[in-house]
C-alpha positions as CSV (number, residue, x, y, z in Angstrom):
1,M,-4.2,17.1,-9.7
2,P,-6.3,14.6,-11.7
3,R,-8.0,12.0,-9.5
4,I,-7.8,8.5,-11.0
5,C,-9.5,6.5,-8.2
6,E,-11.2,6.7,-4.9
7,F,-11.9,4.0,-2.3
8,N,-12.2,3.9,1.5
9,A,-12.0,7.7,1.7
10,I,-8.6,7.5,-0.1
11,E,-8.1,9.5,-3.2
12,I,-5.5,8.4,-5.8
13,C,-4.1,11.2,-8.0
14,M,-1.4,11.8,-10.5
15,Y,0.1,15.1,-11.7
16,H,0.9,15.8,-15.3
17,S,4.6,16.2,-16.1
18,E,5.8,14.6,-12.8
19,H,9.4,13.9,-11.8
20,A,10.9,10.4,-11.8
21,P,10.6,7.7,-10.4
22,P,7.1,6.9,-11.7
23,H,4.7,7.4,-8.8
24,F,1.2,8.5,-7.7
25,H,-0.2,10.4,-4.8
26,A,-2.6,9.0,-2.1
27,L,-4.6,11.4,-0.1
28,Y,-6.5,10.5,3.1
29,A,-8.0,13.2,5.3
30,E,-5.1,15.7,6.0
31,F,-2.4,13.2,4.9
32,E,-0.7,12.8,1.6
33,A,2.0,10.3,0.5
34,E,3.7,9.4,-2.8
35,F,4.0,5.7,-3.8
36,E,6.3,4.3,-6.5
37,I,4.6,2.4,-9.4
38,G,5.6,-1.2,-9.8
39,R,7.0,-1.4,-6.4
40,P,4.4,0.4,-4.3
41,E,6.7,1.5,-1.5
42,K,6.0,4.9,0.0
43,V,8.4,7.4,-1.5
44,D,7.5,10.5,0.5
45,G,5.0,11.9,2.9
46,F,2.8,10.2,5.4
47,I,-0.5,8.2,5.3
48,P,-1.7,6.1,8.3
49,P,-0.6,2.5,8.3
50,R,-4.0,0.9,7.5
51,Q,-4.5,3.2,4.5
52,R,-0.9,2.7,3.4
53,R,-1.5,-1.1,3.2
54,L,-4.8,-0.6,1.3
55,V,-3.0,1.7,-1.2
56,Q,-0.2,-0.8,-1.6
57,R,-2.6,-3.7,-2.2
58,W,-4.6,-1.6,-4.8
59,A,-1.4,-0.5,-6.5
60,R,-0.1,-4.1,-6.9
61,L,-3.4,-5.0,-8.6
62,H,-3.3,-2.1,-11.0
63,A,0.4,-1.6,-11.7
64,D,-0.1,-1.8,-15.5
65,E,-2.9,0.7,-15.5
66,L,-0.9,3.0,-13.2
67,M,2.1,2.9,-15.6
68,A,-0.2,3.6,-18.6
69,N,-1.5,6.7,-16.7
70,W,2.0,7.7,-15.8
71,N,3.0,7.6,-19.5
72,S,-0.1,9.6,-20.4
73,A,0.5,12.2,-17.7
74,R,4.1,12.7,-19.0
75,N,2.7,13.5,-22.4
76,F,-0.1,15.7,-21.0
77,A,-2.7,13.3,-22.3
78,P,-6.0,12.5,-20.4
79,L,-5.7,10.0,-17.6
80,T,-7.9,6.9,-17.3
81,R,-10.0,6.1,-14.2
82,I,-8.9,2.9,-12.4
83,E,-11.3,0.6,-10.6
84,P,-11.3,1.0,-6.8
85,L,-10.3,-1.7,-4.3
86,A,-13.3,-4.0,-3.7
């Protein structure tokens, strides 16, 4: 799974050829959750509340870049790294 960002021990990844709705994966320790792009609500899985809030804040800041990566992933094109949460 291509990693597109890392911050606060959280890895943000996106698979190629994923199912709708547009989403990304957040991994933290042994936890993994999917978040919808554009409306960063948790779709599936679990990540601790503090990390969930960080991921949601980051996703709101980078919604356009996430969607561009989603479109690239659907076409099996390379994904672009996104700046971490400062």
